[in-house]
C-alpha positions as CSV (number, residue, x, y, z in Angstrom):
1,M,-65.9,78.1,125.2
2,L,-69.6,78.3,125.6
3,K,-71.2,76.9,128.7
4,K,-71.9,73.2,128.5
5,N,-75.6,73.6,129.0
6,T,-75.7,76.0,126.1
7,W,-74.2,73.6,123.6
8,M,-74.9,70.1,122.5
9,S,-72.6,67.7,124.2
10,L,-70.6,66.6,121.2
11,L,-67.8,64.1,121.4
12,C,-64.6,64.8,119.5
13,A,-63.2,61.5,118.4
14,L,-59.6,61.4,117.1
15,F,-58.8,58.1,115.5
16,I,-55.3,57.1,114.4
17,L,-55.5,53.9,112.3
18,V,-52.2,52.2,111.7
19,S,-52.2,49.8,108.9
20,L,-49.4,47.4,108.2
21,L,-49.6,46.6,104.5
22,G,-53.3,47.3,104.7
23,P,-55.4,48.5,101.8
24,T,-55.4,52.2,100.8
25,M,-58.6,54.0,101.9
26,A,-60.2,57.1,100.6
27,V,-58.4,60.1,102.2
28,E,-58.3,63.8,101.7
29,E,-54.5,64.0,101.6
30,N,-51.6,61.6,101.1
31,I,-48.3,62.3,102.8
32,T,-45.2,60.2,102.3
33,L,-42.6,59.9,105.1
34,S,-39.2,58.4,105.2
35,E,-36.1,58.4,107.4
36,E,-35.0,61.6,105.7
37,N,-38.4,63.3,105.9
38,D,-39.4,62.0,109.3
39,S,-42.4,64.1,110.3
40,A,-45.6,65.6,108.9
41,T,-48.7,67.3,110.1
42,A,-52.4,67.4,109.3
43,T,-54.9,70.0,110.4
44,I,-58.7,70.3,110.7
45,N,-60.5,73.7,111.1
46,E,-63.5,73.3,113.5
47,F,-65.7,75.9,111.8
48,E,-65.1,74.4,108.3
49,F,-65.7,70.9,109.7
50,V,-69.0,71.7,111.2
51,S,-69.9,73.7,108.1
52,N,-69.5,70.5,106.1
53,L,-71.4,68.5,108.7
54,S,-74.3,70.9,108.3
55,K,-74.6,69.9,104.6
56,Q,-75.7,66.4,105.6
57,S,-79.4,65.7,105.6
58,E,-81.3,65.6,108.8
59,K,-81.9,61.9,108.3
60,S,-78.2,61.3,108.0
61,L,-77.5,63.3,111.1
62,K,-80.1,61.4,113.0
63,I,-78.6,58.1,111.9
64,S,-75.3,59.3,113.3
65,G,-76.9,59.8,116.7
66,F,-77.7,63.5,116.8
67,S,-80.9,64.7,118.5
68,D,-83.4,67.1,116.9
69,D,-82.0,69.9,119.1
70,D,-78.4,69.0,118.1
71,I,-79.4,69.1,114.4
72,K,-81.0,72.5,114.8
73,I,-77.7,73.8,116.2
74,I,-75.7,72.1,113.4
75,K,-77.9,73.6,110.8
76,N,-77.6,77.0,112.4
77,Y,-73.9,76.6,113.1
78,D,-73.0,80.0,111.6
79,N,-75.2,82.0,114.1
80,E,-74.1,79.7,116.9
81,F,-70.4,80.5,116.2
82,K,-71.3,84.2,116.1
83,K,-72.7,83.8,119.6
84,H,-69.5,82.2,120.7
85,I,-67.4,85.1,119.4
86,K,-69.8,87.6,121.0
87,L,-69.4,85.7,124.4
88,I,-65.6,85.6,124.4
89,N,-65.5,89.2,123.2
90,E,-67.6,90.3,126.2
91,T,-66.1,88.0,128.7
92,Y,-62.3,88.0,128.3
93,S,-59.6,90.6,128.2
94,D,-57.0,90.9,125.4
95,D,-54.4,89.1,127.5
96,E,-56.8,86.3,128.4
97,L,-57.7,85.7,124.8
98,I,-54.0,85.7,123.9
99,G,-53.6,83.1,126.7
100,F,-56.2,81.0,124.9
101,G,-54.1,80.9,121.7
102,Y,-55.3,83.9,119.8
103,T,-52.8,86.3,118.2
104,K,-53.0,90.0,118.7
105,N,-54.4,90.4,115.1
106,E,-57.0,87.7,115.9
107,V,-58.0,89.5,119.1
108,E,-58.6,92.6,117.0
109,L,-60.8,90.5,114.7
110,I,-62.8,89.4,117.7
111,R,-63.2,93.0,118.9
112,N,-64.4,94.0,115.4
113,F,-66.0,90.8,114.3
114,D,-67.5,91.2,110.7
115,S,-69.5,87.9,110.8
116,S,-68.0,86.6,107.5
117,A,-67.3,83.0,106.9
118,K,-63.7,83.7,106.3
119,T,-63.2,85.5,109.6
120,S,-65.1,82.8,111.4
121,A,-62.8,80.2,110.0
122,D,-59.8,82.3,110.8
123,L,-61.0,82.6,114.5
124,A,-62.1,78.9,114.8
125,A,-60.0,76.4,116.6
126,N,-57.6,74.2,114.5
127,M,-56.7,70.7,115.6
128,T,-53.3,69.6,114.3
129,V,-51.9,66.2,114.5
130,K,-48.2,65.6,114.0
131,F,-46.6,62.2,113.2
132,T,-42.9,61.8,113.8
133,I,-40.8,58.7,113.0
134,L,-38.7,58.0,116.1
135,E,-37.3,54.7,114.8
136,P,-37.6,54.0,111.1
137,L,-38.6,50.8,109.5
138,K,-35.9,48.2,110.3
139,Y,-35.8,44.6,109.2
140,N,-33.9,42.1,111.4
141,S,-33.1,39.1,109.1
142,S,-32.1,36.8,112.0
143,K,-35.5,37.3,113.7
144,N,-37.3,37.8,110.4
145,E,-39.2,40.8,111.8
146,T,-39.7,44.4,111.0
147,T,-40.0,47.1,113.7
148,I,-41.0,50.8,113.7
149,K,-41.7,53.4,116.4
150,V,-43.6,56.6,115.9
151,K,-44.7,59.6,118.1
152,Y,-48.1,61.1,117.7
153,E,-49.1,64.6,119.0
154,Y,-52.3,66.6,118.7
155,Q,-52.7,70.3,119.5
156,W,-55.7,72.6,119.7
157,T,-54.7,76.1,118.7
158,R,-57.4,77.6,120.9
159,L,-60.6,76.7,122.7
160,P,-62.8,74.4,120.6
161,V,-66.5,75.3,120.6
162,W,-68.0,71.9,120.2
163,A,-65.7,69.8,122.4
164,F,-66.5,68.6,125.9
165,T,-65.4,65.0,125.9
166,D,-62.8,63.5,123.6
167,S,-62.2,60.0,122.4
168,F,-58.8,58.8,121.1
169,A,-58.3,55.4,119.4
170,L,-55.5,53.7,117.6
171,G,-55.5,50.5,115.7
172,W,-53.7,48.5,113.1
173,N,-54.8,45.7,110.8
174,D,-53.5,42.4,109.4
175,I,-56.1,41.9,106.7
176,N,-54.8,40.6,103.4
177,L,-51.5,39.4,105.0
178,G,-52.5,35.8,104.7
179,P,-52.6,33.0,107.3
180,N,-49.6,32.4,109.6
181,T,-47.9,35.6,108.3
182,S,-49.7,38.2,110.3
183,I,-47.9,37.9,113.6
184,H,-47.2,41.3,115.1
185,T,-47.0,43.0,118.5
186,Y,-47.3,46.5,119.7
187,G,-46.4,48.8,122.6
188,Y,-47.5,52.2,123.6
189,S,-46.7,54.9,126.1
190,P,-49.5,56.5,128.2
191,V,-50.8,59.6,126.5
192,T,-50.3,62.8,128.5
193,I,-53.0,65.4,128.0
194,N,-51.9,68.9,129.0
195,Y,-54.5,71.3,130.4
196,Y,-54.4,75.0,130.9
197,K,-52.8,76.5,134.1
198,G,-50.3,73.7,134.3
199,S,-52.7,71.0,135.3
200,T,-52.1,67.6,133.7
201,L,-54.1,64.4,133.3
202,T,-52.5,61.2,132.2
203,K,-54.7,58.4,130.7
204,S,-53.4,55.0,129.7
205,V,-54.9,53.2,126.8
206,S,-57.3,50.7,128.3
207,G,-59.0,47.7,126.8
208,S,-58.8,46.4,123.3
209,S,-61.1,45.0,120.6
210,S,-60.8,42.9,117.5
211,V,-63.4,43.3,114.8
212,D,-62.9,41.6,111.4
213,G,-59.2,41.3,111.9
214,F,-58.7,44.9,112.9
215,Y,-57.1,45.4,116.3
216,G,-57.3,48.6,118.3
217,T,-57.5,50.3,121.7
218,K,-59.5,53.4,122.7
219,Y,-59.7,55.7,125.7
220,Q,-61.6,58.8,126.6
221,F,-60.7,61.9,128.6
222,P,-62.5,65.0,129.7
223,M,-61.9,68.1,127.7
224,Q,-62.5,70.1,130.8
225,I,-61.6,69.2,134.4
226,S,-63.6,72.1,135.8
227,S,-66.2,74.5,134.5
228,A,-63.6,77.1,133.8
229,P,-62.3,77.4,130.2
230,Q,-58.8,77.7,131.6
231,S,-58.9,74.0,132.5
232,H,-59.4,73.0,128.8
233,A,-57.3,70.2,127.3
234,M,-55.1,71.6,124.6
235,N,-52.7,68.9,123.5
236,G,-51.6,65.4,124.0
237,I,-48.6,63.2,123.1
238,G,-47.8,59.5,123.0
239,T,-45.7,56.9,121.2
240,V,-46.5,53.5,119.6
241,S,-44.1,50.7,118.6
242,L,-45.1,48.0,116.1
243,K,-43.4,44.7,115.3
244,R,-44.4,42.5,112.3
245,Q,-43.1,39.2,111.1
246,G,-41.4,39.4,107.8
247,D,-39.7,42.2,105.8
248,V,-42.1,45.1,105.7
249,S,-41.2,48.0,103.4
250,D,-44.3,50.1,103.7
251,V,-46.5,51.3,106.6
252,R,-49.7,53.4,106.2
253,F,-50.9,55.6,109.1
254,H,-54.5,56.8,108.8
255,I,-55.9,59.5,110.9
256,Y,-59.7,60.2,111.0
257,Y,-61.4,63.0,112.9
258,V,-65.1,62.7,113.8
259,H,-67.4,65.2,115.4
260,S,-70.1,62.9,116.7
261,K,-72.5,62.7,119.6
262,A,-71.8,59.2,120.8
263,V,-68.7,57.5,119.5
264,L,-68.5,55.2,122.5
265,T,-67.7,52.0,120.7
266,Y,-66.1,51.5,117.4
267,S,-65.8,49.0,114.6
268,F,-63.9,48.9,111.3
269,T,-64.8,47.9,107.8
270,I,-61.9,47.5,105.5
271,G,-61.7,47.6,101.7
272,A,-64.1,49.2,99.3
273,L,-66.5,50.2,102.1
274,G,-63.8,52.2,103.8
275,I,-63.9,52.7,107.6
276,S,-66.9,53.2,109.7
277,F,-67.3,54.0,113.4
278,S,-70.0,52.4,115.4
279,T,-72.3,54.5,117.6
280,G,-74.6,52.0,119.2
281,G,-75.5,50.4,115.9
282,N,-75.3,53.6,113.8
283,G,-72.3,54.2,111.5
284,V,-70.4,57.5,111.3
285,D,-68.6,58.0,108.0
286,S,-65.2,59.8,108.2
287,N,-62.5,61.2,106.0
288,G,-59.0,62.0,106.9
289,W,-55.4,61.6,105.8
290,E,-52.9,58.9,105.0
291,F,-49.4,59.1,106.3
292,R,-47.3,56.6,104.4
293,V,-43.9,55.5,105.8
294,S,-41.5,53.8,103.3
295,K,-37.9,52.5,103.5
């Protein structure tokens, strides 16, 4: 992890969008789940993600809220990552690097870094999200309602370079369900974020918003609770339960990951326009995955 004053203060925003009978959105990968196949994962490589971000025009990056200095770093991400590898190579022992999530072979790659894009991607942090069906879709005919409960987990494989504050939001929509047929409730457990050295921080989802029929909650937590990399947040876990009036046979979970400077508020646009995240009036486009749960 580079020192905070060395890097731009990027926000990593992890959005889980839960759609009950909602429209299908453009995603990179579609994964179907069922009671028999009750879990799936999706992974983003930080180096590859920022590499794709660097392909955007300066105008587009400015609209997304990045400063001129931020854009210079994004456009020069390859050299910046090399500086990161050089720093951890000179700063940490083999055992410390292994403690941060690197394997013995990866430590060897750090010690003999060849600066190639492939090696950089191999050494970059991966952020993996796992969805697990705890209670499958179940219709109660006497109450005329469908329930489902899922667990969501995220895990950083090692120290992210661009992460200092994270945002996590979850939401679900009732668009296209029609009037008087969109009654549903939800429940959630506080998300526990695990930090290095056994330190933990628990944050409950606080507040809610409704924009164009899309309901959701969002919270933020510090990626570091001290200046030491050992305090870095590495994983989090939580559950959510949904209840919807009527017999629902299909649920779509959408996860979107956004590297952005100021995803402090958010709004959702459904349909042909896809989903956008508000950054003080500026939209941030995002791609991701769809996890579809069927009976």
